[in-house]
C-alpha positions in Angstrom: 0.0 0.0 0.0 1.2 3.4 -0.8 1.5 6.3 1.7 -1.8 7.8 0.5 -3.7 4.6 1.1 -2.2 4.3 4.6 -3.1 7.9 5.3 -6.6 7.3 4.2 -6.9 4.2 6.3 -5.6 6.0 9.5 -7.9 8.9 8.8 -10.9 6.6 8.4 -9.9 4.8 11.6 -9.5 8.0 13.5 -12.9 9.4 12.3 -14.7 6.1 13.2 -12.9 6.0 16.6 -14.0 9.5 17.4 -17.6 8.8 16.4 -17.6 5.7 18.6 -16.3 7.7 21.6 -18.9 10.4 21.0 -21.8 8.0 20.6 -20.8 5.9 23.7 -20.2 9.0 25.8 -23.7 10.2 24.8 -25.2 7.1 26.3 -25.6 5.0 23.2 -25.1 1.3 23.5 -22.5 -0.6 21.6 -25.0 -2.1 19.1 -25.9 1.4 17.8 -22.2 2.1 17.2 -21.6 -1.2 15.3 -21.4 0.5 11.9 -18.6 2.8 13.1 -16.9 -0.1 15.0 -17.0 -2.1 11.8 -15.5 0.8 9.8 -12.8 1.2 12.4 -11.9 -2.5 12.3 -11.8 -2.4 8.5 -9.3 0.5 8.6 -7.3 -1.3 11.3 -7.2 -4.4 9.1 -6.0 -2.3 6.1 -3.3 -0.8 8.2 -2.1 -4.2 9.5 -2.0 -5.4 5.9 0.0 -2.3 4.9 2.5 -3.2 7.7 2.8 -6.7 6.4 3.3 -5.5 2.8 5.9 -3.0 3.8 7.9 -5.7 5.5 8.0 -7.8 2.3 7.5 -5.4 -0.7 7.1 -6.7 -4.2 10.3 -7.1 -6.4 9.6 -4.4 -8.8 8.6 -2.0 -6.1 12.0 -2.6 -4.5 13.8 -1.9 -7.8 11.8 1.1 -9.0 10.7 2.8 -5.8 13.9 2.9 -3.8 13.4 5.4 -0.9 9.6 5.3 -1.1 9.7 1.8 0.4 11.2 3.1 3.6 8.8 6.0 3.7 5.8 3.6 3.3 7.2 1.4 6.0 7.6 4.3 8.4 4.1 5.6 7.6 2.7 2.1 8.1 4.5 1.8 11.4 3.3 5.2 12.6 -0.2 4.3 11.6 0.0 1.0 13.5 1.2 2.7 16.7 -1.6 5.2 16.5 -4.1 2.4 15.9 -2.7 0.5 19.0 -3.3 3.6 21.1 -6.8 3.9 19.8 -7.4 0.2 20.4 -6.2 0.5 24.0 -8.3 3.5 24.7 -11.3 1.8 23.1 -10.7 -1.3 25.3 -10.5 0.8 28.4 -13.6 2.7 27.6 -15.6 -0.4 26.7 -14.5 -2.3 29.8 -15.5 0.6 32.0 -18.8 1.2 30.3 -20.0 -2.3 29.4 -17.7 -4.6 31.2 -15.1 -7.0 30.0 -17.5 -9.1 27.9 -18.0 -6.1 25.5 -14.3 -6.1 24.6 -14.3 -9.9 24.1 -17.3 -9.5 21.8 -15.5 -6.8 19.9 -12.4 -8.9 19.5 -14.6 -11.8 18.1 -16.2 -9.4 15.6 -12.8 -8.0 14.6 -11.5 -11.5 13.9 -14.5 -12.3 11.7 -14.1 -9.0 9.8 -10.3 -9.6 9.3 -10.9 -13.1 8.0 -13.5 -11.9 5.5 -11.4 -9.0 4.3 -8.3 -11.2 4.0 -10.2 -13.8 1.9 -11.9 -11.2 -0.3 -9.7 -8.2 -0.7 -6.1 -9.0 0.2 -6.0 -12.2 -1.8 -7.1 -10.3 -4.8 -4.4 -7.7 -4.3 -1.7 -10.3 -3.8 -2.8 -12.1 -7.0 -2.9 -8.8 -9.0 0.6 -8.0 -7.7 1.9 -11.4 -8.7 0.5 -11.0 -12.2 2.1 -7.6 -12.6 5.4 -9.0 -11.5 5.2 -11.9 -13.9 4.3 -9.6 -16.8 7.2 -7.3 -15.9 9.6 -10.2 -15.7 8.5 -11.5 -19.1 8.8 -8.0 -20.7 12.2 -7.5 -19.1 13.4 -11.0 -20.2 12.1 -10.4 -23.8 13.8 -7.0 -24.0 17.0 -8.5 -22.8 16.9 -11.3 -25.3 16.1 -8.8 -28.1 19.1 -6.7 -27.2 21.4 -9.7 -27.1 20.1 -10.9 -30.5 20.6 -7.4 -31.9 24.2 -7.3 -30.5 25.0 -10.7 -32.0 23.4 -9.8 -35.3 25.4 -6.6 -35.5 28.6 -8.3 -34.5 28.3 -10.9 -37.2 27.5 -8.5 -40.0 
């Protein structure tokens, strides 16, 4: 994920987190906040995926991007730390407001959302990236062979 995507994910997570806090502080129950909790969890899942991708970037991104890989890794790490702070604050708030079972329910929901997103979205992204890498390798290999053939042909003339 590029820094813009990571930034959008952390912005979405922060907005959802702030909405959850406001709704719960206003006396709403957790069920009425479920849309925002789900949105926060999706953003959290995207950030976790960005951290995983930054630890093992695709081959062509390593070759072409250079310094932007480190920038993406730092952005992903900063977003992950911010998300951890939000998670801890949300846990404390839910435990104080609804008891420890609320947090356990939330963790269960988060696990389900992550599995669904991983199966649906992240697998597609990984497959798309692999196809791009294979096409790039074929094009690079073909260009290399063409250059070698041209050199041999010119040398034998």
